[in-house]
KOLTORGU-982310 format. One record per residue (C-alpha): residue number from 0; residue in three letters; x, y negated, z negated. Coordinates in steps of 0.1 Angstrom, whole numbers, plus 5000, padded with zeros to 4 digits. Layout:
// KOLTORGU-982310
+-----+------+------+-------+------+
! pos ! code ! east ! north !   up !
+-----+------+------+-------+------+
! NUM !  Ala !    X !     Y !    Z !
...
+-----+------+------+-------+------+
//
This chain:
// KOLTORGU-982310
+-----+------+------+-------+------+
! pos ! code ! east ! north !   up !
+-----+------+------+-------+------+
!   0 !  Met ! 3712 !  4037 ! 4095 !
!   1 !  Gln ! 3731 !  4043 ! 4065 !
!   2 !  His ! 3756 !  4069 ! 4059 !
!   3 !  His ! 3755 !  4085 ! 4023 !
!   4 !  Cys ! 3786 !  4102 ! 4004 !
!   5 !  Ser ! 3773 !  4138 ! 3991 !
!   6 !  Gln ! 3797 !  4130 ! 3963 !
!   7 !  Cys ! 3787 !  4099 ! 3945 !
!   8 !  Asn ! 3758 !  4086 ! 3968 !
!   9 !  Met ! 3777 !  4056 ! 3981 !
!  10 !  Ser ! 3762 !  4043 ! 4015 !
!  11 !  Phe ! 3781 !  4029 ! 4043 !
!  12 !  Lys ! 3772 !  4014 ! 4077 !
!  13 !  Trp ! 3798 !  4032 ! 4098 !
!  14 !  Leu ! 3804 !  4071 ! 4098 !
!  15 !  Trp ! 3843 !  4062 ! 4102 !
!  16 !  Lys ! 3841 !  4044 ! 4065 !
!  17 !  Leu ! 3822 !  4075 ! 4050 !
!  18 !  Lys ! 3850 !  4098 ! 4062 !
!  19 !  Glu ! 3876 !  4073 ! 4050 !
!  20 !  His ! 3858 !  4072 ! 4015 !
!  21 !  Glu ! 3853 !  4110 ! 4013 !
!  22 !  Arg ! 3891 !  4114 ! 4015 !
!  23 !  Lys ! 3891 !  4100 ! 3979 !
!  24 !  His ! 3871 !  4130 ! 3967 !
!  25 !  Thr ! 3889 !  4156 ! 3986 !
!  26 !  Gly ! 3926 !  4140 ! 3984 !
!  27 !  Glu ! 3931 !  4146 ! 4018 !
!  28 !  Lys ! 3960 !  4124 ! 4034 !
!  29 !  Pro ! 3963 !  4128 ! 4072 !
!  30 !  Phe ! 3983 !  4099 ! 4080 !
!  31 !  Gln ! 4024 !  4105 ! 4075 !
!  32 !  Cys ! 4052 !  4082 ! 4074 !
!  33 !  Ser ! 4077 !  4091 ! 4102 !
!  34 !  Gln ! 4105 !  4076 ! 4084 !
!  35 !  Cys ! 4102 !  4093 ! 4049 !
!  36 !  Gly ! 4074 !  4118 ! 4048 !
!  37 !  Asn ! 4049 !  4100 ! 4026 !
!  38 !  Lys ! 4015 !  4106 ! 4032 !
!  39 !  Phe ! 3984 !  4084 ! 4032 !
!  40 !  Ser ! 3944 !  4086 ! 4032 !
!  41 !  Arg ! 3940 !  4057 ! 4053 !
!  42 !  Ser ! 3960 !  4045 ! 4086 !
!  43 !  His ! 3958 !  4012 ! 4074 !
!  44 !  Asp ! 3977 !  4020 ! 4042 !
!  45 !  Leu ! 4004 !  4039 ! 4066 !
!  46 !  Lys ! 4008 !  4008 ! 4086 !
!  47 !  Ser ! 4016 !  3986 ! 4055 !
!  48 !  His ! 4037 !  4011 ! 4042 !
!  49 !  Glu ! 4058 !  4013 ! 4074 !
!  50 !  Arg ! 4066 !  3977 ! 4067 !
!  51 !  Thr ! 4088 !  3986 ! 4040 !
!  52 !  His ! 4114 !  4003 ! 4062 !
!  53 !  Thr ! 4110 !  3977 ! 4094 !
!  54 !  Gly ! 4110 !  3947 ! 4072 !
!  55 !  Glu ! 4084 !  3932 ! 4092 !
!  56 !  Lys ! 4066 !  3905 ! 4074 !
!  57 !  Pro ! 4034 !  3892 ! 4097 !
!  58 !  His ! 4015 !  3872 ! 4072 !
!  59 !  Asn ! 4029 !  3836 ! 4071 !
!  60 !  Cys ! 4018 !  3808 ! 4043 !
!  61 !  Ser ! 4009 !  3776 ! 4063 !
!  62 !  Gln ! 4020 !  3756 ! 4035 !
!  63 !  Cys ! 4051 !  3766 ! 4023 !
!  64 !  Gly ! 4062 !  3791 ! 4053 !
!  65 !  Lys ! 4067 !  3819 ! 4031 !
!  66 !  Leu ! 4063 !  3856 ! 4046 !
!  67 !  Phe ! 4044 !  3887 ! 4033 !
!  68 !  Ser ! 4042 !  3921 ! 4046 !
!  69 !  His ! 4005 !  3923 ! 4032 !
!  70 !  Leu ! 3976 !  3901 ! 4037 !
!  71 !  Gly ! 3967 !  3904 ! 4001 !
!  72 !  Asn ! 3999 !  3893 ! 3989 !
!  73 !  Leu ! 3995 !  3862 ! 4009 !
!  74 !  Asn ! 3962 !  3858 ! 3997 !
!  75 !  Lys ! 3976 !  3858 ! 3958 !
!  76 !  His ! 4003 !  3833 ! 3970 !
!  77 !  Lys ! 3980 !  3810 ! 3984 !
!  78 !  Arg ! 3965 !  3803 ! 3950 !
!  79 !  Ile ! 3998 !  3790 ! 3937 !
!  80 !  His ! 3994 !  3760 ! 3959 !
!  81 !  Ser ! 3955 !  3758 ! 3953 !
!  82 !  Gly ! 3958 !  3762 ! 3917 !
!  83 !  Glu ! 3927 !  3787 ! 3918 !
!  84 !  Lys ! 3925 !  3808 ! 3889 !
!  85 !  Pro ! 3895 !  3831 ! 3894 !
!  86 !  Tyr ! 3899 !  3853 ! 3867 !
!  87 !  Pro ! 3885 !  3842 ! 3830 !
!  88 !  Cys ! 3895 !  3862 ! 3799 !
!  89 !  Ser ! 3862 !  3873 ! 3782 !
!  90 !  His ! 3878 !  3866 ! 3748 !
!  91 !  Cys ! 3891 !  3830 ! 3747 !
!  92 !  Gly ! 3883 !  3817 ! 3785 !
!  93 !  Lys ! 3920 !  3811 ! 3796 !
!  94 !  Asn ! 3917 !  3816 ! 3836 !
!  95 !  Phe ! 3946 !  3837 ! 3856 !
!  96 !  Arg ! 3955 !  3837 ! 3891 !
!  97 !  Leu ! 3958 !  3876 ! 3894 !
!  98 !  Ser ! 3937 !  3905 ! 3879 !
!  99 !  Gly ! 3966 !  3920 ! 3867 !
! 100 !  Asn ! 3978 !  3891 ! 3847 !
! 101 !  Leu ! 3944 !  3888 ! 3833 !
! 102 !  Lys ! 3945 !  3927 ! 3822 !
! 103 !  Thr ! 3981 !  3923 ! 3807 !
! 104 !  His ! 3967 !  3893 ! 3786 !
! 105 !  Glu ! 3936 !  3909 ! 3773 !
! 106 !  Arg ! 3955 !  3935 ! 3755 !
! 107 !  Thr ! 3969 !  3906 ! 3732 !
! 108 !  His ! 3933 !  3905 ! 3724 !
! 109 !  Thr ! 3926 !  3944 ! 3720 !
! 110 !  Gly ! 3959 !  3954 ! 3706 !
! 111 !  Glu ! 3961 !  3981 ! 3734 !
! 112 !  Lys ! 3996 !  3992 ! 3743 !
! 113 !  Pro ! 3990 !  4018 ! 3770 !
! 114 !  Tyr ! 4028 !  4022 ! 3779 !
! 115 !  His ! 4047 !  4049 ! 3757 !
! 116 !  Cys ! 4082 !  4054 ! 3753 !
! 117 !  Ser ! 4091 !  4094 ! 3753 !
! 118 !  Leu ! 4123 !  4088 ! 3733 !
! 119 !  Cys ! 4113 !  4068 ! 3704 !
! 120 !  Gly ! 4076 !  4066 ! 3705 !
! 121 !  Lys ! 4075 !  4027 ! 3709 !
! 122 !  Asp ! 4042 !  4012 ! 3729 !
! 123 !  Phe ! 4041 !  3987 ! 3751 !
! 124 !  Thr ! 4014 !  3962 ! 3765 !
! 125 !  Lys ! 4032 !  3960 ! 3801 !
! 126 !  Leu ! 4052 !  3985 ! 3822 !
! 127 !  Gly ! 4079 !  3966 ! 3830 !
! 128 !  Asn ! 4086 !  3961 ! 3791 !
! 129 !  Leu ! 4088 !  3998 ! 3790 !
! 130 !  Lys ! 4112 !  4002 ! 3818 !
! 131 !  Asp ! 4133 !  3975 ! 3802 !
! 132 !  His ! 4131 !  3991 ! 3765 !
! 133 !  Glu ! 4141 !  4027 ! 3782 !
! 134 !  Lys ! 4173 !  4012 ! 3795 !
! 135 !  Lys ! 4187 !  4005 ! 3760 !
! 136 !  His ! 4184 !  4045 ! 3754 !
! 137 !  Thr ! 4203 !  4050 ! 3784 !
! 138 !  Gly ! 4227 !  4024 ! 3784 !
! 139 !  Glu ! 4218 !  4015 ! 3819 !
! 140 !  Lys ! 4228 !  3978 ! 3829 !
! 141 !  Pro ! 4224 !  3977 ! 3866 !
! 142 !  Tyr ! 4226 !  3936 ! 3866 !
! 143 !  His ! 4260 !  3921 ! 3865 !
! 144 !  Cys ! 4269 !  3883 ! 3864 !
! 145 !  Ser ! 4289 !  3873 ! 3897 !
! 146 !  Asn ! 4308 !  3847 ! 3876 !
! 147 !  Cys ! 4322 !  3869 ! 3849 !
! 148 !  Gly ! 4312 !  3903 ! 3855 !
! 149 !  Lys ! 4293 !  3909 ! 3821 !
! 150 !  Arg ! 4265 !  3936 ! 3828 !
! 151 !  Phe ! 4230 !  3935 ! 3817 !
! 152 !  Ser ! 4199 !  3957 ! 3814 !
! 153 !  Thr ! 4172 !  3932 ! 3830 !
! 154 !  Ser ! 4171 !  3909 ! 3854 !
! 155 !  Ser ! 4160 !  3881 ! 3834 !
! 156 !  Asp ! 4188 !  3885 ! 3807 !
! 157 !  Leu ! 4210 !  3882 ! 3837 !
! 158 !  Arg ! 4192 !  3850 ! 3849 !
! 159 !  Lys ! 4194 !  3836 ! 3813 !
! 160 !  His ! 4231 !  3843 ! 3811 !
! 161 !  Glu ! 4239 !  3827 ! 3845 !
! 162 !  Met ! 4226 !  3794 ! 3832 !
! 163 !  Thr ! 4252 !  3795 ! 3805 !
! 164 !  His ! 4277 !  3792 ! 3835 !
! 165 !  Thr ! 4261 !  3764 ! 3853 !
! 166 !  Gly ! 4251 !  3744 ! 3820 !
! 167 !  Glu ! 4217 !  3736 ! 3837 !
! 168 !  Lys ! 4190 !  3725 ! 3812 !
! 169 !  Ser ! 4163 !  3713 ! 3832 !
! 170 !  Tyr ! 4133 !  3714 ! 3807 !
! 171 !  His ! 4132 !  3683 ! 3786 !
! 172 !  Cys ! 4111 !  3678 ! 3755 !
! 173 !  Ser ! 4091 !  3645 ! 3756 !
! 174 !  Gln ! 4090 !  3642 ! 3719 !
! 175 !  Cys ! 4128 !  3640 ! 3713 !
! 176 !  Gly ! 4147 !  3642 ! 3744 !
! 177 !  Asn ! 4162 !  3677 ! 3739 !
! 178 !  Ser ! 4169 !  3698 ! 3767 !
! 179 !  Phe ! 4168 !  3738 ! 3772 !
! 180 !  Leu ! 4176 !  3762 ! 3799 !
! 181 !  Arg ! 4142 !  3780 ! 3800 !
! 182 !  Ser ! 4109 !  3765 ! 3800 !
! 183 !  His ! 4100 !  3797 ! 3773 !
! 184 !  Asp ! 4124 !  3781 ! 3751 !
! 185 !  Leu ! 4110 !  3746 ! 3756 !
! 186 !  Lys ! 4073 !  3756 ! 3747 !
! 187 !  Ser ! 4089 !  3773 ! 3716 !
! 188 !  His ! 4106 !  3741 ! 3708 !
! 189 !  Glu ! 4076 !  3717 ! 3713 !
! 190 !  Arg ! 4059 !  3738 ! 3684 !
! 191 !  Thr ! 4082 !  3725 ! 3660 !
! 192 !  His ! 4068 !  3691 ! 3667 !
! 193 !  Thr ! 4028 !  3701 ! 3669 !
! 194 !  Gly ! 4032 !  3727 ! 3639 !
! 195 !  Glu ! 4012 !  3752 ! 3662 !
! 196 !  Lys ! 4017 !  3786 ! 3650 !
! 197 !  Pro ! 3998 !  3809 ! 3677 !
! 198 !  His ! 4007 !  3840 ! 3665 !
! 199 !  Ser ! 3988 !  3857 ! 3637 !
! 200 !  Cys ! 3994 !  3888 ! 3616 !
! 201 !  Ser ! 3958 !  3911 ! 3619 !
! 202 !  Gln ! 3967 !  3923 ! 3585 !
! 203 !  Cys ! 3976 !  3895 ! 3563 !
! 204 !  Gly ! 3967 !  3865 ! 3582 !
! 205 !  Lys ! 4001 !  3851 ! 3585 !
! 206 !  Cys ! 4009 !  3828 ! 3613 !
! 207 !  Phe ! 4043 !  3825 ! 3634 !
! 208 !  Leu ! 4059 !  3802 ! 3659 !
! 209 !  His ! 4072 !  3832 ! 3678 !
! 210 !  Leu ! 4057 !  3865 ! 3689 !
! 211 !  Gly ! 4092 !  3884 ! 3681 !
! 212 !  Asn ! 4090 !  3869 ! 3647 !
! 213 !  Leu ! 4053 !  3883 ! 3644 !
! 214 !  Asn ! 4065 !  3919 ! 3656 !
! 215 !  Lys ! 4092 !  3919 ! 3630 !
! 216 !  His ! 4069 !  3907 ! 3604 !
! 217 !  Lys ! 4044 !  3934 ! 3614 !
! 218 !  Lys ! 4071 !  3963 ! 3605 !
! 219 !  Ile ! 4070 !  3953 ! 3568 !
! 220 !  His ! 4033 !  3967 ! 3569 !
! 221 !  Ser ! 4038 !  3996 ! 3591 !
! 222 !  Gly ! 4072 !  4005 ! 3572 !
! 223 !  Glu ! 4088 !  4009 ! 3606 !
! 224 !  Lys ! 4127 !  4010 ! 3605 !
! 225 !  Pro ! 4138 !  4017 ! 3640 !
! 226 !  Tyr ! 4174 !  4008 ! 3638 !
! 227 !  Pro ! 4198 !  4035 ! 3621 !
! 228 !  Cys ! 4231 !  4025 ! 3612 !
! 229 !  Ser ! 4258 !  4045 ! 3632 !
! 230 !  His ! 4280 !  4052 ! 3604 !
! 231 !  Cys ! 4256 !  4061 ! 3574 !
! 232 !  Gly ! 4222 !  4069 ! 3592 !
! 233 !  Lys ! 4204 !  4042 ! 3570 !
! 234 !  Phe ! 4177 !  4026 ! 3588 !
! 235 !  Phe ! 4167 !  3989 ! 3591 !
! 236 !  Arg ! 4137 !  3971 ! 3604 !
! 237 !  Ser ! 4154 !  3947 ! 3625 !
! 238 !  Leu ! 4186 !  3950 ! 3647 !
! 239 !  Asp ! 4204 !  3921 ! 3633 !
! 240 !  Asn ! 4200 !  3937 ! 3598 !
! 241 !  Lys ! 4215 !  3970 ! 3612 !
! 242 !  Arg ! 4242 !  3948 ! 3626 !
! 243 !  Glu ! 4249 !  3932 ! 3593 !
! 244 !  His ! 4252 !  3963 ! 3574 !
! 245 !  Glu ! 4274 !  3979 ! 3598 !
! 246 !  Lys ! 4300 !  3953 ! 3593 !
! 247 !  Thr ! 4303 !  3967 ! 3554 !
! 248 !  His ! 4315 !  4000 ! 3572 !
! 249 !  Ile ! 4342 !  3985 ! 3593 !
! 250 !  Gly ! 4353 !  3959 ! 3565 !
! 251 !  Lys ! 4352 !  3928 ! 3588 !
! 252 !  Lys ! 4342 !  3896 ! 3567 !
! 253 !  Leu ! 4334 !  3871 ! 3595 !
! 254 !  His ! 4313 !  3850 ! 3578 !
! 255 !  His ! 4336 !  3823 ! 3556 !
! 256 !  Cys ! 4325 !  3793 ! 3529 !
! 257 !  Ala ! 4338 !  3760 ! 3548 !
! 258 !  Leu ! 4342 !  3749 ! 3508 !
! 259 !  Cys ! 4361 !  3772 ! 3492 !
! 260 !  Gly ! 4374 !  3794 ! 3519 !
! 261 !  Lys ! 4357 !  3829 ! 3505 !
! 262 !  Arg ! 4344 !  3854 ! 3527 !
! 263 !  Tyr ! 4318 !  3878 ! 3536 !
! 264 !  Ser ! 4309 !  3905 ! 3558 !
! 265 !  Arg ! 4269 !  3895 ! 3557 !
! 266 !  Ser ! 4256 !  3860 ! 3568 !
! 267 !  His ! 4232 !  3866 ! 3542 !
! 268 !  Asp ! 4256 !  3868 ! 3516 !
! 269 !  Leu ! 4275 !  3837 ! 3526 !
! 270 !  Lys ! 4240 !  3821 ! 3522 !
! 271 !  Ser ! 4236 !  3831 ! 3489 !
! 272 !  His ! 4272 !  3819 ! 3480 !
! 273 !  Lys ! 4266 !  3788 ! 3495 !
! 274 !  Arg ! 4237 !  3778 ! 3470 !
! 275 !  Lys ! 4263 !  3780 ! 3444 !
! 276 !  His ! 4278 !  3750 ! 3458 !
! 277 !  Thr ! 4248 !  3733 ! 3467 !
! 278 !  Gly ! 4230 !  3737 ! 3435 !
! 279 !  Glu ! 4258 !  3727 ! 3410 !
! 280 !  Glu ! 4267 !  3697 ! 3397 !
! 281 !  Asn ! 4297 !  3679 ! 3415 !
! 282 !  Thr ! 4324 !  3683 ! 3389 !
! 283 !  Gln ! 4356 !  3686 ! 3405 !
! 284 !  Leu ! 4386 !  3709 ! 3396 !
! 285 !  His ! 4419 !  3704 ! 3411 !
! 286 !  Thr ! 4433 !  3739 ! 3417 !
! 287 !  Lys ! 4465 !  3747 ! 3436 !
! 288 !  Gly ! 4464 !  3712 ! 3451 !
! 289 !  Lys ! 4427 !  3719 ! 3464 !
! 290 !  Asn ! 4395 !  3703 ! 3450 !
! 291 !  His ! 4368 !  3728 ! 3440 !
! 292 !  Thr ! 4334 !  3722 ! 3428 !
! 293 !  Ile ! 4323 !  3739 ! 3401 !
! 294 !  Gly ! 4290 !  3745 ! 3380 !
! 295 !  Pro ! 4283 !  3737 ! 3344 !
! 296 !  Ser ! 4289 !  3773 ! 3333 !
! 297 !  Glu ! 4325 !  3773 ! 3348 !
! 298 !  Glu ! 4330 !  3738 ! 3338 !
! 299 !  Arg ! 4327 !  3749 ! 3300 !
! 300 !  Ile ! 4352 !  3779 ! 3306 !
! 301 !  Val ! 4378 !  3756 ! 3322 !
! 302 !  Arg ! 4376 !  3728 ! 3294 !
! 303 !  Ser ! 4374 !  3753 ! 3264 !
+-----+------+------+-------+------+
//
């Protein structure tokens, strides 16, 4: 005998399963946690929740011994050992261990960014990226380095920083032997050997080695300039450009020419200046006991 839901016509073999299902429609949550008061529609969900208070982890991996509070999490973990990736991308065929990872990946094809910053309007493909971004607005830095006390807004930034103390570079390039702190940095580096540029602009087709460079490039099309100068309010496309500009207000000239000693507040100006040295004829003028390289136009003035 089948038991039918009057709301959606789903059928169940057992009456108790129908009753459990009907709570999805009614919103009824009769099972309450005695520790924190949270309510649940199923007794099974309450039991799973209570383990967050007791710390109980009854499900263990037979291969590595890792413990889990939920059977579902153990089953997901087992795919690490088996290599099983049962969720294929319908766009490119790439396979994933978790359905959540597949959904996140598919947004790279669709361009969907469902997570929205209420403070600046920026959109994100992942909830975690939005939460990390929001810390830039609040200034929150909850992660601190146990070696030097420096604080970070994300745990991943802390992990990257901690490697600078250990000096550990466990990722090696098979082509040239260069070593890297992170696997991500190794993958990015390997593209310099293969010439692969996997990130393409949907508007002009230009390709980039790094996703970050693509995102900066997109602002050329959108006209977005999200970084304002704290001194004059001028807006910039990138954080680096904003920082370079702010040096013109405080008068610091941190970039100096190794050839002639001239100083600049912006690295871009130093690069432009260096071209005068590299693009000129190597005519040497001895001034104040120092060798100075000058170009043809300068040479004519000196000799006249």
